[in-house]
DOMI-912852 format. One record per residue: residue number from 0; residue in three letters; x, y, z of N, C-alpha, C, O in turn. Coordinates in steps of 0.02 Angstrom, whole numbers. Layout:
N
TORFI   n res   n_px   n_py   n_pz  ca_px  ca_py  ca_pz   c_px   c_py   c_pz   o_px   o_py   o_pz
TORFI NUM ALA      X      Y      Z      X      Y      Z      X      Y      Z      X      Y      Z
...
// end
This chain:
88
TORFI   n res   n_px   n_py   n_pz  ca_px  ca_py  ca_pz   c_px   c_py   c_pz   o_px   o_py   o_pz
TORFI   0 MET   -711   -943  -1441   -751   -894  -1406   -732   -894  -1332   -721   -948  -1303
TORFI   1 THR   -729   -837  -1302   -710   -830  -1231   -772   -834  -1188   -822   -799  -1201
TORFI   2 SER   -769   -876  -1137   -826   -880  -1091   -824   -822  -1042   -771   -792  -1032
TORFI   3 PRO   -882   -804  -1013   -883   -748   -966   -834   -755   -908   -810   -705   -882
TORFI   4 SER   -820   -816   -887   -774   -826   -830   -701   -814   -850   -658   -810   -806
TORFI   5 GLU   -687   -810   -916   -619   -799   -939   -605   -727   -960   -549   -710   -979
TORFI   6 ILE   -656   -685   -957   -648   -616   -979   -605   -578   -929   -616   -580   -869
TORFI   7 GLN   -555   -543   -956   -511   -503   -914   -525   -429   -927   -535   -408   -984
TORFI   8 ILE   -525   -391   -872   -542   -320   -877   -487   -278   -845   -450   -303   -803
TORFI   9 PRO   -482   -214   -865   -435   -168   -832   -459   -155   -760   -515   -172   -742
TORFI  10 PHE   -416   -125   -721   -432   -110   -651   -495    -67   -650   -497    -13   -680
TORFI  11 PRO   -547    -89   -614   -610    -51   -611   -603     15   -574   -571     18   -521
TORFI  12 LYS   -631     68   -602   -628    134   -571   -663    135   -503   -643    173   -459
TORFI  13 ASN   -714     94   -494   -753     93   -432   -731     39   -383   -768     23   -336
TORFI  14 PHE   -672     11   -393   -648    -43   -349   -635    -15   -279   -601     35   -271
TORFI  15 THR   -663    -48   -229   -652    -29   -159   -631    -91   -119   -655   -146   -133
TORFI  16 PRO   -588    -82    -70   -566   -139    -29   -625   -169     11   -666   -133     39
TORFI  17 ASN   -627   -235     12   -679   -269     50   -651   -290    118   -593   -274    135
TORFI  18 ASP   -690   -325    158   -669   -345    225   -608   -391    223   -564   -386    267
TORFI  19 GLU   -604   -434    174   -545   -478    168   -482   -438    155   -430   -451    185
TORFI  20 HIS   -487   -389    111   -429   -346     97   -407   -309    160   -348   -305    175
TORFI  21 LYS   -456   -282    196   -440   -245    257   -408   -289    309   -362   -268    345
TORFI  22 SER   -430   -351    313   -402   -399    361   -329   -416    343   -286   -418    386
TORFI  23 ILE   -317   -428    279   -248   -443    257   -203   -384    269   -146   -392    293
TORFI  24 ALA   -226   -323    254   -186   -263    265   -170   -254    338   -113   -237    356
TORFI  25 LEU   -218   -266    382   -207   -260    453   -155   -311    477   -110   -295    515
TORFI  26 GLU   -162   -372    453   -115   -426    470    -44   -410    447      5   -425    482
TORFI  27 LYS    -38   -380    388     28   -363    360     56   -298    386    115   -283    377
TORFI  28 GLY     13   -258    419     36   -194    444     44   -141    390     88    -98    394
TORFI  29 VAL      0   -144    340      3    -96    285    -62    -57    282   -114    -79    307
TORFI  30 ASN    -59      1    251   -117     44    242   -155     23    179   -129     28    124
TORFI  31 VAL   -216     -2    188   -253    -30    132   -267     23     78   -264      7     18
TORFI  32 GLN   -281     85     98   -295    137     48   -232    156      9   -234    168    -51
TORFI  33 GLU   -176    160     43   -112    175     10    -94    120    -39    -71    133    -95
TORFI  34 GLU   -105     57    -19    -90      1    -64   -137     -1   -123   -118    -22   -178
TORFI  35 LEU   -200     19   -112   -248     22   -167   -224     71   -220   -228     56   -280
TORFI  36 ILE   -200    129   -199   -174    179   -246   -114    152   -284   -109    160   -345
TORFI  37 LYS    -69    119   -248    -10     90   -281    -29     36   -331     -3     34   -387
TORFI  38 CYS    -76     -7   -311    -99    -61   -355   -133    -34   -417   -120    -56   -473
TORFI  39 ARG   -176     15   -407   -212     46   -464   -162     79   -512   -166     68   -573
TORFI  40 ASP   -116    119   -485    -67    153   -528    -25    102   -567    -14    110   -627
TORFI  41 HIS     -1     51   -532     40      0   -565      0    -36   -620     25    -45   -675
TORFI  42 SER    -61    -55   -604   -102    -92   -652   -119    -51   -714   -115    -75   -770
TORFI  43 GLU   -137     12   -702   -154     55   -759    -93     72   -801    -97     73   -863
TORFI  44 ALA    -36     85   -768     25    101   -805     50     42   -846     80     51   -899
TORFI  45 SER     38    -18   -821     61    -79   -854     11   -108   -903     26   -155   -940
TORFI  46 GLY    -50    -82   -903   -103   -108   -947   -126   -177   -926   -148   -216   -969
TORFI  47 ILE   -121   -193   -863   -139   -259   -838   -215   -268   -840   -253   -222   -824
TORFI  48 LYS   -236   -328   -860   -307   -347   -858   -311   -412   -819   -268   -456   -826
TORFI  49 LYS   -363   -419   -779   -372   -478   -737   -444   -501   -737   -489   -463   -752
TORFI  50 GLN   -454   -564   -721   -521   -592   -712   -548   -571   -644   -606   -551   -638
TORFI  51 SER   -506   -575   -592   -528   -560   -524   -481   -509   -493   -426   -526   -469
TORFI  52 TRP   -502   -446   -493   -461   -394   -462   -460   -401   -386   -412   -380   -354
TORFI  53 SER   -511   -431   -358   -513   -442   -286   -457   -491   -266   -421   -479   -217
TORFI  54 LYS   -450   -545   -302   -397   -594   -287   -328   -564   -302   -280   -577   -265
TORFI  55 TYR   -323   -525   -355   -259   -492   -371   -239   -445   -314   -181   -443   -294
TORFI  56 PHE   -287   -407   -289   -273   -360   -235   -255   -398   -170   -214   -375   -131
TORFI  57 ASN   -286   -456   -159   -266   -498   -101   -191   -513   -106   -155   -505    -57
TORFI  58 ASN   -169   -535   -164    -99   -552   -173    -54   -490   -168      1   -493   -141
TORFI  59 TRP    -78   -434   -195    -41   -371   -190    -28   -355   -116     28   -338    -97
TORFI  60 LEU    -80   -360    -76    -74   -345     -5    -28   -394     31     11   -375     74
TORFI  61 ARG    -32   -457     12     12   -508     44     85   -495     29    129   -514     68
TORFI  62 ASN     99   -463    -28    168   -448    -47    191   -379    -24    249   -361    -31
TORFI  63 ALA    144   -339      2    160   -271     23    205   -271     85    202   -317    126
TORFI  64 ARG    245   -219     91    288   -211    149    268   -146    184    252    -96    152
TORFI  65 PRO    268   -148    250    250    -87    287    296    -30    270    356    -40    259
TORFI  66 SER    269     30    266    309     90    253    353    104    313    335     89    370
TORFI  67 GLN    410    134    300    453    156    354    419    216    388    400    264    354
TORFI  68 VAL    411    212    452    381    267    489    432    323    494    488    314    518
TORFI  69 LYS    412    381    471    457    439    472    434    486    528    376    506    530
TORFI  70 PRO    478    503    573    458    548    627    439    616    599    469    640    551
TORFI  71 THR    390    647    630    368    712    607    414    767    631    417    820    600
TORFI  72 HIS    450    754    685    496    804    711    555    768    743    546    723    784
TORFI  73 GLN    614    787    724    673    758    755    706    810    799    713    868    780
TORFI  74 SER    725    789    859    760    834    904    833    836    886    863    784    870
TORFI  75 ALA    862    895    889    933    903    878    965    914    946    948    961    981
TORFI  76 ILE   1011    871    965   1045    876   1029   1114    905   1015   1151    881    973
TORFI  77 GLN   1130    956   1053   1195    989   1045   1228    993   1114   1198   1017   1162
TORFI  78 VAL   1290    970   1118   1328    973   1180   1386   1021   1170   1426   1014   1124
TORFI  79 THR   1389   1070   1214   1443   1119   1208   1506   1092   1241   1504   1041   1276
TORFI  80 LYS   1563   1127   1230   1626   1106   1260   1623   1107   1335   1658   1069   1369
TORFI  81 SER   1582   1151   1362   1578   1156   1435   1530   1104   1465   1522   1100   1526
TORFI  82 GLY   1497   1065   1422   1455   1010   1447   1381   1026   1448   1341    983   1467
TORFI  83 TYR   1361   1085   1427   1290   1102   1424   1257   1064   1366   1286   1055   1313
TORFI  84 VAL   1197   1041   1379   1159   1004   1328   1100   1047   1307   1062   1070   1349
TORFI  85 PHE   1092   1057   1242   1036   1094   1215    997   1046   1170   1024   1010   1128
TORFI  86 ILE    931   1047   1180    887   1005   1139    840   1052   1101    804   1092   1131
TORFI  87 ASN    840   1046   1035    795   1087    993    733   1048    977    689   1074    942
// end
């Protein structure tokens, strides 16, 4: 017979990051909400069940890597043969 402390469940639909999760995310430089979506998608797609989703998410965040910041607008610099510089 399985004791209540050994019961493993799928990722809870109502799981929300707690203060510890937010602190780890801040320390790692990652977006806690973005990582929550990644963790949920991965867990559901893989059929993972856990005893403590809070502890699992702590580890997920500790292993997360900051996203590459993508500029919203890049300037195009063009130099003509005569030496004029144009910036778009």
